[in-house]
N, C-alpha and C positions, 0 to 999 in steps of 0.2 A: 773581333773577326767587324770588316768592313759590314757598313748597312747594307751596302748594294748587292752583298752578298745575303745576308738574311733576309732582303724582301723575296730573296729568291728561293725561301727553304718551303719546304723541305726539299732538301738537295735531292733528287731522283738521282742525278748522276756528276760522277767526280773526277777532274785529271787523275791521268793515270801519275806512277810515282814522279817522285822527283818535281810536281806541281806543274809540268807543262799540262796544257788540256790538248786533246786531241788534234792534230793542225786538218784531218781528211775532215770530220766533220764541222769545223771552221768554212774549209773548201767548200762542202758541200752547203750551206748557209749562204758564205759568199753568191756562190752562181744562180743561187736562187734570186739574191738582190739585184746582179745583173739582170739576169731575165725579166723582171721587174720596172727595174731601172728602163731598160731599151723600151720596155710597151709604153713606160709614161711618155716617154718623149722622143720617139722617133716617128709617132703623125706628124712632128711642128714640122721633119724635116720632109716626109713624101704629102706632104697637102694637097700641091699643084697636081701632083699624079690622081691622089683619090677624086678629087674633085673633078678632073678628066676622063678618068675612067666613069665613074660612077653618072656624068650629066648634071654635078650641079657645082655652085660658084664656091669660089675657097670659103670664101665667110660660111657660107650652109654645112661645107665640107668638116669649120673647126666644131661644129655639132661634135664629133666624136673624140674629141680633146675633149671638150665640157663632160661628156659621159661618164667620160674614164674618172676623172676627176669628183666627177657626183658619188660612180659608184666605190670610191676610198673613204668617201666622207659615210656615204652610205654603213657601209660596210665594215667599218673599223669599232662600232660601239654591236652589229651583230653578229660578228668573227668571234672578239671576246668574251663577248656574252655566251655563248654556243657553245664555244670552245672552253670554257669555266673548269669542268670536272673531265674534260677527256685527255687519254695521253699524248704528249706534247708536240711527239713526234711526226703519230700518225694522223696529229690534224693539219703537222706540217705539211705531207706527202700530200694529203687532199689536201691544202690549198693550194700547193703547186700544181697538180690534175686538174684542178676546174680552171685554172689559170690556163693554162696549156689548151683546153677543151676552148676555151673560149678565146684565147686568140687565135688555136685554128678555125672557129663560126667568124670572127673578121676575115679571114684571109679570104673565106669561101664565100663571104657575104654579096647577094646581089645585087640590094640597093642599100643606100645611104642609111634608111630603117631600120634593116637587120645589122648595119657595122657598129652604130651607136649602138643598139641592146648587144651586142657583144661587146663594145669599149665598156659599157654598161658593165657587166658580167666580171671581164679582168679584172677591173678595180675591186670590185667588192675583196679579193683576198688579199690585197697588198696591205692594208694597215695590220691588216691579223696575222700574215706572213713575220713581217719585220719585226711584231709587237711581239711574237710567240718567240723566234729566233732568238731576239735579247733574251729574254727568261734562259733561254735554254744555253746561250751562251753563258750568261752569269754559273750557273749548277755546273760548266764543266771549266770554271776559272777558277785559282788559286784565290784564296780569301786575301781582301785588299786588290784583286784587280777586276772587278767588275764595270768599269769602267772603260776600260781597253778592251776587256769582251764583246762588250757593247758596239764601242769606234772599230773592233775586229768587221763584225758581223754588217754594218750598214758601210762597209767602203764597197760595197755591190752597186751602189747606184754613182758614186764619182766615177768607178770603173765602167759602167757602164758609158755616163756622158763624156768618159776617154776614149773608150774601144768600140764598146757596142752600140752608141746611137751613130757616129761617123760611117763605123761600115756597114750598120741598116739601113742609113738613110742612103746609103753610096747604092747598097743591092735595090734597094726599095727605086731610086731613081733609073739603074740601068734594065734591071729584071722586069721593073710592075710593084707596084706596093703592096700588092698582096705576097708578093717573098720577104719584104719584111716583117710580118705578121706571120710568117709559116715558119720564118728564124727562130722568132721567140717561144713561138709553141715548141720548138723542139728543144731549147733551154731548159723551158717550163718541164717538158717532158724529161730528162736529163738529169736536172736538180730531184726531183719525184723521186728519181731511181734513187740516187746518189747521198741523197736524206736518210733513205729507206735502208741503204746499205753503210751508211758512215755515220748518221748520230745513233751515238747512245740509246736505246731503249729507256722511255721514261712510261712508266704507269698511272693510273689515277689519280690526282690528288682528292681524295675526297672528300678533305676538309674545307675542300672551295665551294662555291657555289654561285650558281645566275644571282642570286639576290644581294650577294656581298659583293660583287662586280661594279653591280650599278649605284650598291651606295657610295662608289667614289664621288658621282656627281651631285653627292649631297656636300664637298669640301669646297668650301670657299678658294683652298689653295688652289686645287685640283681647274678649276676654272680662271683662276688667275692664270695659273701658265699655258693654259690653254688659249687664253688671250695674248700672250705676251708672245707664242706660235702665230698664230694667225693673223695679229696688227704690225707685229716687230719684223716678225720674215718675210711681211709683203714688200719692207720695203726692197729689199735684195732681188726680188720677182717685177717690182715696177721699172727696176733698172733692164733684168737681164732678156725680160721679153721685149725690148724694144736697142737689144746691144746693136744689131746690125745696121738697121740704119742709122744710130746715132756714129757706128764707123765710119760710115760714106757719108752722112751729111754733116757732120758737126768736125769729126778727126781730118775727113776729106781723102781717106783711104781706099784704095779698088776692094771690090769684095770680094777675092779671095786673102785678104786681110783675117776676113771675117772667121774661120776654120782656126786660122792660127791663134786670134782674140781667145774662141772657143777652147780648142787644145788649153794654152795656156792656164785657163779656168780648171778644164778637166784635171789635169795634173796636180795642180795648186789645193782642189778640193778633196785630192785622196791625202794629200800630207795634212787639212784642214781636221779632216775626219781622222785620222789617226793620232791628230794633235788634241781633240776633243776629249777623245775617252781619254790620255793619260791626266789629261786639266781633271776632267771627273773623278780619277782615283783622287785629286788634290781637293779636290772642293767642287760642288756642285755648283753652288750659288755663287761662289767666288769666280767659275768660269764663265755664268751666264752674264756677269757685270763686265767682265774683259773683255769676251769675243761681241758680246753684243755692243758695248760700245766702240768696238773695232769696227763693225760692221758699219755703226750710223757713221765714222767718223772718214769711213774708207767711199762711202755712197756720198759724202758732202766734198771729200776731194774730189771725185770723179767728174763734178756739176763742170769742176775750171780747167780740172788735167784732159777731158776727154777732147780737146782742141789739137793733142800734141800726142805720136807715138810714142815715143817711150813712155811719158809719166801714164798717159793713158791705159797701154798696158800694164805697167806697174800696179798701179791702183785698182785693176780689172785681176790682176793677179790677192792684192790683199783685201776687194769684196771678197774671192772664192777661198780663200783662206778661214776671216774670221766667222764667216755665212756656215763653212759645215761644220768647223766645230761650234760655234751656235744650235746646232740641230740636234749634237751629240748632245750637250749639254742639258736641251731643252727635252728628250727622250730620259734622259737620264733625271732628272728632275720630277717629269710624270708618272714614272714609275717610285719615286717614292713619295708624291703624295698624294697616290693612291690606294697607298696601304693595302691592303690583302687585296686590292681588286689590280693586280700588277697586272695580269693581261691586258684589259682594257686601259690602263696608265700609256703600256708601253706601244698598242696599237692606235690609241689619241692623237700620238703625235703629230704622226701621217694625216689623217682627220684635218689636223690646225693646219698647215704646211699647205694641204689644198687649198683651203680659205683663201690662206695666205696668198698663193699664184693668183685664184680669181684676184680676190680684192687689191694685187699690185698690179695687174695688167689691167684692171678695168681703170683704176685712178691716174697709172701712167697714161694712158689713153685717152683720158677725159684732158688733161693738162695740154697731150698735143693736141687733139682739137681742137683745142681753146686758141691754138695759135702761137704758144708758149717755145714751141721748138723739141728737137730732139734731147737737149739738154737738161731740160726740166723733167722728166723723169726721176734722174739722179738726185735731184731736189725735193721731189716727194716722196722718193725713198728713204735722203734720212729722217727726215718728218715722221715716217713709217714707222724707221726703228727705233725713233727716239720717243716715238709712243709707246712702243714697246716697254723702251726702257723706263718708262713714266710708270706701268703696271709692273713693273719689275719692281721697284720702287715700294710699289703697295706690298706687293709680294714679300718683300723683306720686312718691311714693318709688322705686317702680322705676323711673320715668323718668329720674329724677336721679342713679340709680347708673349707667342708662343713658350718659348724654350724659354723665357725668363731670366733672372739675371748673372746663367753661368755663362750664357752668351755675348753678354754686357759687361764680365770680369775676362774675356777672350777667353776662356777654356778651350781648350781640344774637345769638338766635337764629333759623335759618328755621321758619316757621309748621311747621314738620310736628314740631319738637321742639319746643315753645312750650306 
């Protein structure tokens, strides 16, 4: 049996006869991910409207973005530990209801302070939802296909980037920014209903405890994997955060080209998420090496290719492909090295990615402010990705020492040790 499946034991729900997981259950989990993805990114698209509506500057309105990221980081361990022994389906429904309520509060917010508070609360269930959804997906998947199951439920964010965020941004610009949050609240409420109807019941797992979940923080490999995500994936955010001015100032394109590039990035991210799940079933560690190296190389190439339309678009597509597959590898690896604390491991990946978001955007902004131009974030991004690969190399060395001579002889290992 695949160790990814084994780590989800005891299995409280099984795929139906024929080995195929229930598609409606996955659809409900994906829809929840779409809502979360739209909530995370749509604020960036309607930030000027928020600033005007609340009578604050655009940088000040940006606190609403930071508040959500902070909520994700804080919520990841809290949600995982708090839900350790609770029925997974019930917790997923609760997460979606809290998410919907917080976004409704954001839509009604009369001041920036109340909007920031609502955004913080909306971020709290983000990591916990994806963490539990990943575990439920593995429990529903046939043995040996845990990686594909995780890749499937993680499709919510790239689908949101591809469809939901553009539509939410358009609606917010045309009908007012509050409409964007109302739409997200409706998606969250619908997802809660569908999870309750379509996801199989999952009873309490009395073998788990909050203390066991917290014990993951004593694992060297757990911290190394978090560092890979927080540092290495910061490279993508260093570039993506400034993609619009790069395309207009460096590539020399009109602003109308920016949505086209973002569309390409979104389409390829869906493919990369799908690919990452399949590669994870082959080997999680090899997936991290391949996709991390590919991401670093694509960011480095973008430093030179951003001067022309076609090379820039091809490179942006490569960045989307490798980075989205890398996310799945990181998710699976954290679920492995967390041991019994699989809920915490699955959730903390999203906390590390939000740290990467803040780090990448900050470092990219520093080099721009220093006068190095809009090409520079790509170079910084490549450096961050390489730094993440260095941490991965340390993790591999620790891993080799742990698994002993069997791995050195090239024997096939279970997914957990590959």
